[in-house]
C-alpha positions in Angstrom: -47.9 12.5 92.1 -45.0 10.6 93.7 -42.5 11.9 96.1 -38.7 11.5 95.9 -35.9 12.5 98.3 -33.0 14.5 96.9 -29.7 15.5 98.4 -28.2 18.8 97.2 -25.0 20.6 98.0 -25.5 23.9 99.9 -24.7 26.1 97.0 -27.2 24.4 94.7 -29.9 24.5 97.4 -29.3 28.2 97.8 -29.6 28.8 94.0 -32.8 26.7 93.9 -34.3 28.7 96.8 -33.3 32.0 95.3 -34.7 31.1 91.9 -38.0 29.8 93.3 -38.5 33.0 95.3 -37.7 35.1 92.3 -40.2 33.2 90.1 -42.8 33.0 92.9 -43.0 29.3 92.7 -42.2 26.3 94.8 -38.8 24.5 94.8 -40.6 21.3 93.8 -42.2 23.0 90.8 -38.9 24.5 89.7 -37.1 21.1 90.0 -39.9 19.4 87.9 -39.6 22.2 85.3 -35.8 21.8 85.1 -36.0 18.0 84.9 -38.5 18.2 82.0 -36.4 20.6 80.1 -33.2 18.7 80.6 -34.7 15.3 79.7 -36.6 16.6 76.7 -33.4 18.3 75.4 -31.4 15.1 75.9 -33.9 13.0 74.0 -33.5 15.2 71.0 -29.7 15.0 71.2 -29.8 11.2 71.6 -31.5 10.8 68.3 -28.1 11.1 66.7 -27.1 11.8 63.2 -28.3 10.1 60.0 -25.2 7.9 60.1 -25.9 6.9 63.7 -29.5 5.9 62.8 -28.5 3.9 59.7 -25.2 2.5 61.1 -26.6 -1.1 61.1 -27.2 -0.9 57.3 -23.6 -0.2 56.5 -22.1 -3.1 54.6 -25.4 -4.9 54.3 -25.4 -4.9 50.5 -23.2 -7.7 49.1 -21.1 -7.3 46.0 -20.1 -3.6 46.3 -16.5 -2.5 46.3 -15.0 -2.2 49.8 -13.6 1.3 49.0 -16.8 2.7 47.4 -17.0 5.7 49.8 -13.4 6.7 49.5 -12.1 5.9 46.0 -12.6 9.0 43.7 -13.0 6.8 40.6 -16.5 5.8 41.8 -17.5 9.5 42.0 -17.0 10.3 38.3 -20.2 11.7 36.9 -22.0 11.6 40.2 -24.6 14.4 40.6 -24.9 15.1 36.8 
């Protein structure tokens, strides 16, 4: 396992020490746990919406009307 150095403001260090004592674990272990949770949660958020994932496909089919998504006349009978 690698070692890193980290600078923390006093109030954050106090919270880290307090929480590690309450859990009966080391500060290093608690920091690793928090980093894992934070980075895992961020990866899920970064996946984006369906639109974000397919954005590069928008406009890739030639010959369609430019207002296909906004003009109500193209929606007549849709879903029947």
